[in-house]
C-alpha positions in Angstrom: 55.5 166.1 1.1 54.9 169.4 2.6 57.6 171.7 4.1 56.8 171.3 7.7 56.8 167.5 7.3 60.3 167.6 5.8 61.3 169.8 8.9 60.1 167.5 11.2 61.5 164.6 9.2 65.1 166.2 9.1 65.0 167.2 12.7 64.1 163.5 14.3 66.7 162.2 11.8 69.4 164.9 13.5 68.3 163.9 16.9 68.8 160.1 16.3 72.2 160.8 14.4 73.4 163.1 17.3 72.3 160.8 20.0 74.3 158.1 18.4 77.5 160.2 18.0 76.8 161.7 21.3 76.8 158.1 22.8 80.0 157.4 21.3 81.4 161.1 22.4 81.0 159.8 26.1 83.5 157.4 25.8 86.4 159.7 24.7 88.3 162.3 26.7 86.8 165.8 26.5 88.3 168.2 23.8 90.3 165.0 22.0 90.3 164.6 18.2 87.8 161.6 18.5 85.5 163.8 20.8 85.5 166.7 18.3 84.7 164.4 15.4 81.9 163.0 17.2 80.4 166.2 17.5 81.2 167.8 14.3 80.5 164.8 11.8 76.7 164.9 12.5 76.5 168.8 12.2 78.3 168.7 8.7 75.8 165.7 7.9 73.1 167.8 8.7 74.1 170.7 6.8 74.6 168.9 3.8 71.3 167.0 4.1 69.1 170.3 4.6 71.0 171.7 1.9 70.3 169.1 -0.7 66.8 168.2 0.4 65.1 171.7 1.3 65.1 174.1 -1.2 64.2 177.1 1.2 65.6 180.6 1.2 68.0 181.3 4.0 64.9 183.7 6.1 62.7 180.8 5.9 65.3 178.3 7.0 66.5 180.6 10.0 62.9 181.1 11.2 61.6 177.5 10.9 64.6 174.7 10.3 67.3 176.0 12.3 65.7 176.5 15.6 64.2 172.7 15.3 67.5 171.3 14.3 69.6 173.0 17.0 67.2 171.8 19.8 67.3 168.3 18.1 71.2 168.5 18.2 71.6 169.6 21.4 69.0 167.3 23.1 70.5 164.4 21.1 73.9 164.9 22.2 72.9 165.6 25.6 70.9 162.4 26.1 73.3 160.4 24.1 76.3 161.1 26.2 74.4 160.3 29.4 72.8 157.1 27.9 73.9 153.9 29.9 72.6 150.8 28.3 71.7 148.2 30.7 74.6 145.6 30.8 72.6 142.9 32.4 70.7 141.5 29.0 
């Protein structure tokens, strides 16, 4: 698999994981321990996955991978915290 495809796959996975944790983070009081765990667990997971799947040097990762996953993290957490499922189903 090409590096671009792996970058896209990791960014989409980061969005999905952070969306889920952002959804749960919206239920907790801000800056509480569970709120912090919902923030930092997906970030740690992403760092570990990137380290073991991609064998890029840090300059390449800084230019290509980090901006994409940062945008996925912020956007996923933002949308996850504001997502309200339809309770009438």
